[in-house]
C-alpha positions in Angstrom: 32.4 112.5 103.5 34.7 109.5 103.3 33.2 106.1 102.6 35.6 103.1 103.3 34.3 99.6 102.5 34.0 96.9 105.2 32.9 94.3 102.6 29.7 92.5 102.1 27.3 91.2 104.8 24.7 88.4 104.9 23.3 89.5 108.2 20.0 89.6 106.5 19.7 86.2 104.9 17.2 87.4 102.3 19.2 90.5 101.2 22.9 91.0 101.2 24.4 94.4 101.5 27.6 96.3 101.2 28.8 97.5 104.6 30.8 100.7 105.4 33.2 101.2 108.2 30.8 103.6 109.9 28.3 100.9 110.0 25.9 101.9 107.2 24.6 99.2 105.0 23.8 99.6 101.2 21.4 96.8 100.3 22.1 95.0 97.0 19.0 94.9 94.9 18.7 92.9 91.7 18.4 95.2 88.7 19.8 98.3 90.6 22.8 100.1 89.1 26.0 99.7 91.1 28.9 102.0 90.4 31.9 103.3 92.3 35.5 104.5 91.8 38.4 103.6 94.1 40.5 106.5 95.4 43.9 106.7 97.0 45.5 103.5 98.3 44.2 100.4 100.0 44.9 100.4 103.7 44.8 97.7 106.4 41.5 97.2 108.1 43.1 96.3 111.4 42.2 93.4 113.7 39.4 92.3 116.0 37.6 95.7 115.8 40.7 97.8 116.2 42.3 100.0 113.5 45.7 99.3 112.2 47.9 101.6 114.3 50.1 102.6 111.2 47.3 102.5 108.5 49.6 100.2 106.6 49.2 99.9 102.8 48.2 96.4 101.7 48.3 94.6 98.3 45.2 95.3 96.0 44.9 91.7 95.1 44.6 90.1 98.6 41.3 89.3 100.0 42.1 89.8 103.7 43.1 93.4 103.5 45.4 93.2 106.6 49.1 93.8 107.1 51.2 91.2 108.5 51.0 92.2 112.1 47.2 92.7 112.1 46.7 89.4 110.3 48.7 87.7 113.1 46.6 89.4 115.8 43.4 88.5 114.1 44.3 84.8 113.9 45.5 84.7 117.6 41.9 84.0 118.7 40.5 82.2 115.7 38.5 79.0 115.7 39.5 78.5 112.0 43.2 78.7 113.0 42.7 76.2 115.8 43.9 78.7 118.4 40.8 78.3 120.7 40.4 74.8 122.1 38.2 75.7 125.1 35.4 77.6 123.5 32.2 76.6 125.5 29.7 77.4 122.7 27.8 74.9 120.7 29.0 74.2 117.1 27.3 72.6 114.2 28.8 70.3 111.5 27.5 70.8 108.0 27.8 69.5 104.4 28.0 72.3 101.8 27.3 71.9 98.1 28.8 74.2 95.5 28.3 72.3 92.3 28.0 68.7 91.0 30.5 66.6 93.1 31.9 69.8 94.6 31.1 69.4 98.3 33.0 70.2 101.6 32.4 69.6 105.3 32.8 72.3 107.8 31.8 73.7 111.2 30.2 76.9 112.4 28.8 78.3 115.7 25.2 77.3 116.2 24.2 80.8 117.1 25.3 82.0 113.6 22.7 79.8 111.9 23.3 79.7 108.1 25.3 82.9 107.9 28.6 81.0 107.3 27.0 79.0 104.5 25.7 82.2 102.8 29.2 83.9 103.2 30.9 80.9 101.6 28.5 80.8 98.6 27.1 77.4 99.4 24.3 76.8 96.9 22.8 74.2 99.3 23.7 72.6 102.6 22.5 70.3 105.3 23.3 70.1 109.0 25.0 66.9 110.2 25.5 67.3 113.9 25.8 69.6 116.9 27.9 69.7 120.1 31.3 70.9 121.6 33.9 72.5 119.4 36.6 69.8 119.6 34.0 67.0 119.0 32.8 69.0 116.0 36.4 69.3 114.8 36.9 65.5 115.1 33.8 64.8 113.2 34.7 67.2 110.5 38.0 65.3 110.0 36.3 61.9 110.1 33.8 63.0 107.5 36.3 64.7 105.3 38.5 61.6 105.0 35.5 59.2 104.6 33.8 61.3 101.9 37.1 62.2 100.2 36.2 65.9 100.2 38.4 68.9 100.8 38.2 71.2 103.9 38.4 74.2 101.6 37.2 75.1 98.1 38.6 78.1 96.4 36.3 80.9 95.2 37.8 80.5 91.7 36.5 76.9 91.6 33.1 77.9 92.9 32.7 80.7 90.2 33.7 78.3 87.5 30.8 76.0 88.0 27.9 78.5 88.8 27.0 78.9 85.1 26.4 75.2 84.7 24.7 74.2 88.0 22.2 71.3 88.0 18.7 72.0 89.2 17.3 72.1 92.7 16.1 68.5 92.7 19.5 67.0 91.7 21.5 69.0 94.2 19.0 68.1 97.0 19.4 64.4 96.0 23.2 64.5 96.0 23.2 66.1 99.5 20.6 63.6 100.9 22.7 60.7 99.8 25.9 62.1 101.3 24.0 63.0 104.5 22.7 59.4 104.9 26.2 58.0 104.3 27.7 60.4 106.8 25.5 59.7 109.7 25.9 55.9 109.2 29.7 56.1 109.7 31.2 54.6 112.8 33.6 56.7 114.8 31.5 59.8 115.5 32.4 61.5 118.9 30.1 60.5 121.6 29.5 64.1 122.7 28.3 65.1 119.2 24.6 64.8 118.5 23.8 63.5 115.0 21.0 65.3 113.2 19.0 63.0 110.9 17.0 64.6 108.0 13.5 65.2 108.8 14.1 65.5 112.6 14.4 68.8 114.6 13.6 70.7 111.4 16.7 69.4 109.6 16.6 69.3 105.9 18.5 70.3 102.8 18.5 74.1 102.5 18.8 75.6 99.0 20.2 79.1 98.5 19.8 79.1 94.7 16.9 81.5 94.7 18.5 83.8 97.4 21.8 84.0 95.3 20.0 84.2 92.0 22.1 81.4 90.4 19.4 80.7 87.8 20.0 84.1 86.4 23.6 83.2 85.6 22.6 80.1 83.5 23.9 80.6 80.0 25.7 83.8 80.7 29.1 82.1 80.8 31.7 82.7 83.6 32.0 86.4 82.9 35.1 88.5 83.8 36.3 88.6 87.4 37.8 91.8 88.9 41.5 91.0 89.9 42.1 94.1 91.9 41.0 97.7 92.3 43.4 100.6 91.4 43.3 104.3 92.2 40.8 105.9 89.8 39.5 102.5 88.7 35.7 102.1 88.2 33.4 99.1 88.8 29.9 99.6 87.4 26.9 97.6 86.1 23.3 96.4 86.9 23.2 93.9 89.7 22.4 90.3 88.4 23.1 88.1 91.4 25.1 87.8 94.7 26.6 84.5 95.7 28.7 84.4 98.9 31.1 87.4 98.5 30.7 87.5 94.8 28.7 90.3 93.2 27.6 89.8 89.5 27.0 92.9 87.4 25.9 93.3 83.9 28.2 95.8 82.3 27.4 96.8 78.7 26.6 93.3 77.6 29.3 91.5 79.6 29.1 89.9 83.0 31.6 91.3 85.6 32.2 89.4 88.8 33.4 91.4 91.8 34.8 89.5 94.9 33.6 92.0 97.5 36.5 91.1 99.7 38.7 93.2 97.3 36.7 96.3 98.3 37.8 96.2 102.0 40.3 98.9 102.8 39.5 101.1 99.9 38.0 104.6 99.9 35.2 104.6 97.3 33.4 107.3 95.6 30.1 107.1 93.6 30.4 106.5 89.9 27.0 105.1 88.7 27.1 107.3 85.6 30.5 105.9 84.5 30.5 104.4 81.1 32.1 101.1 81.9 34.3 99.0 84.3 37.9 100.1 84.0 39.6 98.0 86.8 41.7 94.9 85.6 39.7 91.8 85.0 40.2 88.3 83.8 38.0 85.8 82.1 36.2 83.2 84.3 36.5 79.7 82.9 33.3 77.7 82.7 33.5 74.0 83.7 31.4 71.3 85.0 31.6 70.4 88.8 34.0 67.6 89.7 36.5 68.1 86.9 39.1 69.8 88.9 
């Protein structure tokens, strides 16, 4: 039976799982041994639920796993790419915290709840407002400029601060201060409802325990998998999962796998393999805000 990876899912906010193209989900349980071997070549995963018509080969180091044509089709109806301006659904604006002074503003569909924050690896977050898509977009830009924060933070930056995160109280305090400043700003779109802390169940939500970031303290940044290769093995005991990143203890060293690198590969079980053999590079450890 062929198993092809569809990446990692946070559909269950308490327990992430590796998803397979046929729909099966393998729960990721802390302490459990993970081991697999890549086979063959990496193929395009297609676009918008449709397979790639030519099963095109795609680069092993890319995180999207799509050929040029499928990537174009996938972005043709994408909120992130600003190709949908008339979406009638309600959106929420949020503040996401990834490390000390490492914060971003973003939007997500209200119906998705916190899924987008879990997928991004936000250690903590708070809702700021809710309303129509374009109003949410305008508020996002207003807040980004006023707070001096980026609209995107690379996963490399997020990994580099996870071993030195401050405690729950400090990250909550930083988000509460930014939240209060954000809601007090003039210029919010009139059609966007502001969401004060303490009202409508709004508060700072911390994902530290769900991710298991405390288990990473003192372990260093580890070694990040740069790509899978035909016959290459990834193995280890599960330590933590943050966003798309899976942390494994492999013979005394910490291996970090960006699960997006799995998509498009055919995988075979290899729990009994002696060690990880795919290419890796050391993850630097820095304090947040030093980039």
